N, C-alpha and C positions, 0 to 999 in steps of 0.2 A: 531667485537670489536667496541667500541665507538670512537667518534672523540673528540679531545680536542681543545679548542680555547682560547687563551689569547687575550684580546682586551681592548681598552681604554674605561673607564666607563663614561667619563665626557661629551661626545658629541654624536650627532646622528650618526656620521660617524663610530666610534668604535662599537656602538651598532647595527648599520645596518649590520655589518659583522656577528655578532652573530645571528641576525634574519635570514639572508640568510643561515647560516650553519644549523640552526634548520629546515629550509624548505627542505634542500637538504639531510640531513643525519638522519637516524632513531634514533640514540642515540648520544646526544651531551652533553659534560660537558664543562662549560665555567668558566673562571676566569676573573673577572673585575679588571683592574689595574688603579690606580689613575694617574700615570705618569710613566716616564721611570725608575725612581729609584724603584718604587713599582714593576714594571715588572721584573727588575733584581733580586730583593729579592725573588719574587715568583718563577721565573724560576730557580734560583739557588737551592732552596729547591726541586723543581720538578725534577731537574736533579740529585742532590745528593741522593735523595731517590729512584731514578730509577723508578719513576711513569710512565715514558714514555712507559714502556713495556706493560702497560695496554691499550694502544691506538693504533688504526690503523693509524691515521694521526693526526698531531698536527699543528695548524695554529696560527700564531701571526699576528695580524692585527692592523693597525693604530698606531703602536709603533714598535720600533726596539731596541733590547738589546744592552748593552755596548760591547766594544771590548772584554773584558774578557769573557763574556757569549758567544759571537759569536765564539770565539776561542775554548771554551769548547764544543760547539755544533759541530764544524767542526772536532774536534778530536775524537768524539764519533760516530762511524760508525752506530750503531743501531739507535741513535737519528737522525743523519744526514739524513738518508734515509726516516725518517718519517715526518720531520718538514718542514714547508714552511712559510716564512715571507713576508708579503705584507705591504708596507708602502709608504708614499708619501712626507716625510719631507726632504727638501733639505739638511739640516745639516747631516742627516743620509746617504744620497747619498755621500756627501763629505767624510764622515767617512769611507766608505767601498770601495771607488773608486779604491784603489790599492790592494784590497783583492779579492780572488777568491772564493767567497761564492756562490755556485750553488743553495742554498736553499733560496735566497733572491731575491725579485722583488721590486725595488723601482722606482716608476714612478711619476714624478712631475706633470704630466698633468691632473691627475684625483685623486679623493679622494679614500680612501682605500676601501670603499663600492663598488665603480665602478670597481676598479681593481679586487676585490675578486669576484664580479659578473661575470666578463669576464673570470676569471680563472675557475669558477664553470661551466660555459657554455662550455668553450673550452674542459674541461676534462669530459664532459657529466655527471656531478653530478646534474646539473640543466637542466632538459629536458622540452622543450616546456614551458618556463616561460611565465606567463600571462602578459598582458599589464599593469595591476595595479602594479605589482612588478617592471616592467621596469620604470614606472613613479616614484615610490618610490625611486629607485636607482638614478634617475635623480635629484629628489628633494634634496636628501641627498648630491649629488655632488654640486648642486647650493648653498646649505647652507654652506657646508664646505669650498668652495672656495670663498665665499662671493659674488658670481655672482648673487645671489638672489636679491641683492640691485640694480644692474644694470638693471635687468629685472623686478624689483618690484614684485617679486614672493613671495607673503606672505604665500602661502602653504609651500614653502621651509623654510621660516623663522620660521613658527609655529611648525616645527618639534622640535626645541629646546624648544619652549613654552610647548609642550606636555611632553617633557622629564622632565622639571622642575616640571610639575604638577604630573606626574606619578612616577618619580624616575626611576633609571636605569632598575631594574628588571621589574617594571610595564610597562615600555616602550617596552621592549623586548616581554613580554607576550601579551601585547595589539596588537602589530602589527603582531605577529605570528597568533593570533586569527583572525585578520582582513584579512590576506592573505589566510586563510583557506577557505574563501568564495569567489568564483569567481565573479569578477566584471569587467565591461567594462573599467572603468577609476578609477584613484585614486581620491577619494573625501572624505572630512571630513564629517562624519555624524553629526546629531544634538547633540549627546552626546559629541562628540569631540569638536564641536564648543562651547558648553557650558563650557567645561574644559578650552579651550583657552581663552574665555572671562573672566572666573574667575581668571585664572592665570595672565593674563595681568593686571587686576585690582590690584591684590596683588603685582605684580612686580612694578607697578607704584608708590605705596606707599613707597616701599623700595628704589626705584631709586631716588625719590624726596629727601629723607634723605641722600642718598649716594652722590649725586651731591654736597650737601652743605659741605661735608667732604673732597672733592678733594682739594689738595694743589697744586698750580701752581708754577713752577720755570723755568726761562729762562736761558739756558746754551748754549753759542755759537750759538745764534740766533734760537735755537730750544726750543719751549715751551713744557715742560713736565707737565703732570697731574699725581699726585701720590695719591693713596688712599688704605686703607685697606678695604676689603669687602668680601662678600661671593662669592665663585668661580663661581656659576651659573650666576652672574651678570657681568662677565668680558666683554662679547660681547655686552650685552644690554647697558652697560655704554659707551663702545667704540662707539656704533652706535649713542647714544644720543650726545656724545661729537663731533662726526663728523657732525651731523646736526647743532649743535651750533657753530662749528668752534672754540671751546674753547681752544684747544691745538693741538700740532703736534703728540705727543706720549703719550699714556696712560701706566702707570706702575701700575698694579693692584696686590696688595699683598693679596692673599687668604689664610688666616690662616687655614680655614677648609680643604683645599686641599694641604696645605704645598707647594704651588707653587706661583711664580711670573709670571704674564702674561704681555707681552709687545705687545702693539697694535699700529700700524702706523695709525694715524687718518687721515693724509693727503695723504696717499698712495704714499708718495715719500721717506720717510726715512725707510731704511732697519733695522728694529728692531732686526733682526737676529744677527747683529753685536753687538748690546748692550747685548743681551742674552749671547753671546759667552764670554763676559767679566766675566760673572758669571757662567761659565761652563754650559751654557744653550744650547738650540737647537730649531729647528722649521723652519718656513717659513720666507720669506723675510719680510712680513708685519705682521706676527703673530707668536711670539715665546714665550718661557718660560724658567724658571730655577727653581731650588729648593729654597724654602723659609726656608733655614737653618740659624742658628745663625750667621754664618760668612757672608753669602750673605746679610742677613737683615742688619747687621751692616754696610757693605760697601755701600748698596743701600741708607741707611739713610744718611750716610756721603756724598755721591755724590749728592743725589737729594733733601735732606731735610735739610741739615745743612747750 
């Protein structure tokens, strides 16, 4: 029977889990989810239509369902025995700390790709993994935890550049093809280097225009930068604002992904607390919430009026 995986479509971490699953299992069906809300909608349909009977195992990675969906899973013995959820967002750990869900592993120390890799090795789904794959997992972890900046590891940073160039499905297919060839180390080939160069040039044009549209507002000694833009640029803009020391917190409203991303620019302010005000979730320094009409109205009122 095939394997099913639900994962985050918007960053290398969520896609890294799908890449690993396709390496380990003969037949994999995957569903990409824009955010937690999208995951809930797709999972709810999946459960209601009893699609889970068609799969040997079901993984949810880099995302965690809502309390309602988790309760639904826990009460369904057939589904409960097949499903496993791997996540690393602190808000989700807080959400389940008083619950006895045996099918969830939330660990804050590593990204989802690293956690899933360890699970696959431990349960002998990934036998004798090559060094190239290990290095890819490490790069994904450096990227997702932003440690790439401390180490100045541009190979990790450019995973996201390649994602923007290739798209989610293209990224998955490309790296699955790459890892089908045994190599001593993870290296970008000439074609990948050209893709990276082309994408960076394109991104710089958009970034130059985006920076001009940022509105700054100081509230209680904290300087916020607020802007509407394309979701792919949330981290690129945050990185640029960090270099320029332009503000303390970035509020990035991405209409194309229906999310608001909160980024701590100075690494001191816990934006998770801001996201919580709008029923959001995430990490201390990088969180998000839905960009629905109610949240948008309140965000404009608080940060733009």
